[in-house]
N, C-alpha and C positions, 0 to 999 in steps of 0.2 A: 534521491530516495529518502523519505522520512521514515525512520523506524525499520532498519534492516533486519532486526531479529536474528535468530539462530537457525531457523528452518531452511530458508532459501535466499536470504539476503545477499550473500556473496555470489550465488549463482545468478541471481537476477541482475545485479550490477555487472557481472562478467558478460552476461548475454547482450546487454546494451553496449558494452565496450567492444564486443566483437563486431558490432554494427557500425563502429566508428564514432560513437557518441563520447563527448567529454563527460566525465563521471563525477557526481557529487553525492554526498551522504550527510544527513543530519541525524544524529543519534543522541539519546539522553545520556548515554554512557561513553566516556572517553575510551574505555577498554574495548567496547564494541567497535568504535570507529577504528581503533588501532588494528583490531582483528581483521576487519574488512580490508583495510589498506595493505596489511602484511600479506594476506592471502592472494591479493591481485598483483602486488608488486613483482612477484616472481614471474608473472606473465607479461610484464612490461606495461601494465595498466596503472595509471596514476589516478588516485581518487582524492578530490577536494573534499574537505569535511568541516563540520562545525558541531559543537555540542549544545543542545538545547532541550528543555522539557516542553513537550507539546501543550502542557496545561498552562504554560506561561506564554501568552500570545505575543507579547512584545519581544521576548527572547527568541521565540520561534521565527517571527517575521525577520528579525535581524539576522538570524542564522541562515535562513533561506536566501535572503538578499545577498549575503556575503558569498555563499557558495555559488549562486547564480553568476555573480560578477567574476568570480575566479575561473569559472568554466566557460565564460564568454557568452552567457545568456541561457535562459531556460527554454527547453522545447517540450519536455515531458516531465511531469512530476508524479511520483508514485507515493501515495500515503498508505503506509503499512503498519503504523503504530497501533498497538492495542494493549489493553489491560484486562487480564482474565483472572477473576477471583471466584473461587468456588462458593456456592450458596444456592439453596433452593428458593422457589418463588415465595413461600410463606415464611421464610426464616432469614433471607438476605437483609442486611441492615440498609437503611436508607442512605447512610453515609457511603456504604460500599457502592450502591447504585450511582451516587453522585460522582464518586471517584472514577468509575468505569466510563460513565458518560462523558466526563471531562476529557478522557483520552480518545475514546472510540467515536465520539460525535463532535463535541465542541472543538477538540484539537484539529479534527479534519476540516471543520469550517474555517478555523483560523488559517490553516495551511492553504485552503482554496482561496481565501481572500487575499493573501499576500501573493500567491502564485498568479492570480488573475492579472494583476498589474504587470507582472514580469512576462506573461505570455502574450499580451496584446501585440498584434502585428507580427507574431512569429509563425512561420509556416509549420503546419501540422501540430499546432499547439494542443496539448493533450494533458488531462489530469486523470490518473487511474487510482481508484479507491478500492482497497482490499476488503471484501466482506466474506462471511462464512456461511455454509449451509448447515443443516442439523447433524450431518454425519461428521462434521468437523468438531463441533462443540455441542454435545447433546444439551438440550434446553434444561433438562431436569437437574443437572449438576452445575451448569454454568449459566444460570438464569440471567445474571446481570450482563454477561457478555452477549447472550442471545438478544437481549433488549437493545444493547448498544449497537450491535451489528444491524439489527432491523432499523434502528434509528439512523444509522449511516446510510442504508439503502434509501430511506425516505428523504434524507438530506440531499442525496444525489439527484433524486427525481425532482425535488423542488428547485435545485440550483441549475439543472441542466439547460432549461430554456434561456435563462439569463446569460449563461456562459456561451451558449450557442450563438446568441445574438452578437457576441463579441468575437466570434470565430474560434472559440475554444471548445474542444470536445471533452466532455466529462463522461468517463466510462467506468463501469463497475465490474470488478473481477471477483467472481464468486468461487471460492475454493471449497467444494463440498466433499471434504475428506481430509484426514490428517496428512501433513506433509512430513516426510522423513526419508532417510536413505533406503529403508526397507519398504517404503510405500505406506498406504496405497497410492499416494501422490508423491512422485519423486521430485526432489528439488530442481533438477535440470529441466524436467518436463513442465514444472510450474513456471520456471523462468521463461521458457519458450512460450508458454501460454500468455504471459504478460507481454512479451514482444508482439505476439499476434494480436493482442487486444489493442496495442498501439498502432500496428501496421495495417489493420483491417480498414478498408475504405468506408465501412459503415457499421453500425451496431452500437447499442448502449450497454447491454449486459452480456458478459462473457463468462460462461460457467464451465468449470472443470470438475469432473466427477469420475471416480473409479468405475471401470467396467465390471471388475470383480475385485474382491478384497485382496487377492493375492497376485494380481497381474497388472496389466497396463492401465492407462487412463484414457479417457475419451473427451474430446472437445465436443460438447453438445452444440446444436445450432444456436446462432446468435439470436437474442431477443431484440428486435428492432422497434 
């Protein structure tokens, strides 16, 4: 997993560990990597890890390759890194937009490029990209992030045929609501949704949205 974050990173890694996967994390922060490892060590789950900034494509490639080698090869890669800076459409600075695109779009491209070589000839080879819906990050206050996530979705559509020709599935996970212990999207439910996005026999876009603000979540039909 690239970019475990604080909302559901531990739960997602744990979910794949429960399925018997060897686990690896790439994070920009050594503290985040330690947090994930410590949280899962008590459950007997070992997490390989490396520190890299996704805006440094060479460092990112090296980190992904090292983690892949340590866990015995890559089967599924989750790209969850994001940069969210507040700003409205007519006031956000161009430099802010460039910073967010470097993480939300260009970083994802760099991750896909290195992962593709590691996923060739692997059974069930899959890349999962995390995007957001308007209920997650309202466009009015997070304009740069909204553009970045839209760009990530477009990137996925453009890459999907090329990767499919190599036997690699590229799937987009859309979280249309904020993730937190009190909801509306719960971390454990989000982690299970990511597992289903990997395990499903077909589908390109997997959307998760709240049924109501104060209750459970629903998995909407897959967009094929």
